C-alpha positions in Angstrom: -22.9 6.2 46.3 -23.4 8.3 43.1 -21.5 11.3 41.9 -23.4 13.8 39.8 -21.3 16.0 37.5 -23.1 19.1 36.2 -20.3 20.7 34.2 -19.6 23.5 36.5 -18.9 21.9 39.9 -16.1 19.5 40.2 -15.2 16.5 42.2 -11.8 16.8 43.9 -9.7 13.7 43.7 -6.2 12.8 44.9 -4.8 13.9 41.5 -7.0 16.9 40.7 -10.5 18.0 39.9 -12.9 16.2 37.6 -15.5 18.4 35.9 -17.8 17.1 33.2 -20.8 18.2 31.3 -20.3 16.3 28.1 -16.5 15.9 27.8 -13.9 14.2 30.0 -10.2 14.8 30.0 -7.9 11.8 30.7 -4.3 11.9 31.9 -4.2 15.7 32.2 -5.7 16.4 28.7 -7.8 19.5 28.4 -11.3 18.5 27.3 -12.6 19.8 24.0 -15.1 22.6 24.2 -16.4 21.9 20.7 -18.3 18.6 21.4 -18.9 15.7 23.6 -16.5 12.9 24.3 -13.4 11.7 26.1 -10.1 13.6 25.4 -6.8 11.8 25.7 -3.5 13.6 26.0 -1.5 14.3 22.9 1.3 12.0 24.1 0.2 8.6 25.3 0.3 8.0 29.0 1.1 4.3 28.8 -0.3 1.9 31.4 1.2 -1.4 32.4 -2.3 -2.7 33.0 -3.5 -4.7 30.0 -7.1 -3.7 30.8 -6.5 0.1 30.7 -7.4 2.1 27.6 -4.6 4.6 27.6 -4.6 6.0 24.1 -7.0 7.0 21.4 -6.1 9.0 18.3 -7.5 9.8 14.8 -5.6 11.4 12.0 -4.3 11.3 8.5 -1.0 9.9 7.1 0.9 10.3 3.9 0.9 7.2 1.8 4.0 6.7 -0.3 5.0 4.2 -2.9 8.2 2.7 -4.2 8.9 0.4 -7.1 12.2 -1.5 -6.9 13.0 0.6 -3.8 12.7 4.0 -5.6 9.9 6.6 -5.7 11.5 8.4 -8.7 8.8 9.4 -11.2 5.8 8.2 -9.2 3.1 10.8 -8.9 -0.4 10.6 -7.5 -3.6 12.2 -8.8 -5.5 11.6 -5.6 -4.3 10.2 -2.4 -6.3 9.9 0.9 -5.1 8.0 4.0 -6.6 8.0 7.5 -6.1 6.1 10.7 -7.7 5.4 14.1 -5.5 4.2 16.9 -7.2 2.6 20.0 -4.6 1.4 22.5 -2.2 -0.7 20.5 -4.6 -1.4 17.6 -4.3 0.8 14.5 -6.9 0.7 11.6 -5.8 2.4 8.4 -7.8 3.2 5.3 -6.3 4.5 2.1 -7.2 5.2 -1.5 -5.0 6.5 -4.4 -4.6 6.7 -8.1 -1.4 7.1 -10.0 -0.9 9.7 -12.7 2.5 8.2 -13.3 4.1 5.0 -12.1 7.5 6.1 -13.2 9.9 3.9 -15.1 11.3 1.9 -12.2 11.1 -1.9 -12.2 10.7 -4.4 -9.4 8.4 -5.0 -6.4 5.9 -2.4 -5.3 5.9 -1.3 -1.7 3.5 1.2 0.0 4.9 3.1 2.9 4.4 5.9 5.4 2.1 4.0 7.7 1.3 6.3 10.8 2.9 3.9 13.3 5.6 1.2 13.3 4.0 -2.3 13.4 4.5 -4.7 16.3 7.5 -7.0 15.8 6.8 -10.3 17.5 9.0 -13.4 17.1 6.6 -15.0 14.7 3.5 -14.4 12.6 3.7 -10.6 13.0 2.8 -9.6 9.4 -0.8 -8.3 9.1 -3.1 -8.8 6.2 -4.1 -5.7 4.2 -7.5 -5.8 2.3 -7.7 -4.2 -1.1 -11.4 -3.7 -1.7 -11.0 -2.0 -5.1 -8.5 -1.7 -8.0 -8.9 -0.3 -11.4 -6.8 0.2 -14.5 -4.4 -2.6 -13.6 -3.0 -5.6 -15.4 -4.3 -8.0 -12.8 -7.4 -9.4 -14.6 -9.5 -11.1 -12.0 -6.7 -11.6 -9.5 -7.7 -10.9 -5.9 -5.4 -8.3 -4.3 -4.3 -8.4 -0.7 -1.2 -7.3 1.1 1.0 -7.6 4.2 2.0 -5.0 6.7 5.6 -6.1 7.4 6.4 -6.5 11.1 8.5 -3.8 12.7 8.0 -1.4 9.8 5.8 1.3 8.4 5.5 -0.5 5.1 3.1 -2.8 3.3 3.5 -4.9 0.2 0.5 -5.4 -2.1 0.2 -9.0 -3.4 -1.9 -10.8 -6.0 -3.3 -14.3 -5.8 -2.5 -16.7 -8.6 -2.9 -20.5 -8.6 -3.3 -20.7 -4.8 -0.1 -18.7 -4.1 0.6 -15.0 -3.6 3.3 -12.9 -5.1 4.2 -9.2 -4.6 2.9 -6.8 -7.2 5.5 -5.4 -9.5 5.7 -2.5 -12.0 4.2 -4.8 -14.7 1.0 -5.2 -12.7 0.1 -1.5 -12.7 -0.3 1.4 -15.2 -0.4 5.1 -15.2 -3.9 5.7 -13.9 -4.1 2.6 -11.7 -6.3 3.1 -8.6 -6.6 1.3 -5.3 -8.7 1.4 -2.2 -7.8 -0.6 0.9 -7.7 -1.0 4.7 -5.8 -2.9 7.4 -5.8 -3.3 11.1 -2.4 -4.0 12.8 -0.8 -3.7 16.2 2.0 -1.4 17.4 
């Protein structure tokens, strides 16, 4: 049996009417009139079935930075951060340059991730990829990072002699720039 949806006539189901021309509403969401696609409700309608896609979202987030636990004096020239959440999986992208790194000393932490990361018993940290850095004191050191489990923070790290260490205030300058991405679970 086939059901044909022409955008004006609906199919009555046990929970309502399904009408579709080029958009479909899921979980009571009102389909968009501006384009084709599937619309999910603004608040996730969580399913206990592991094979059910119950959430999709795109947006921006505000990337922040601390050095030694403080954001005092840190200012950004440009800062862009976006995310896509599909079910439990979140992919973030970000880019920023500093006009001032402030005068704090200590470890660098990036914060403000759009969702708190999953906190399993072990191996919960997620690797962050930095594809670009400029105006740093890192020479040819590859940069990576970790999204800490159960948080909205990540720590950028440098590779040196087969080991990694967290970036500190001495690794960056006023004018340092970074571009990166990560995929983590919530």
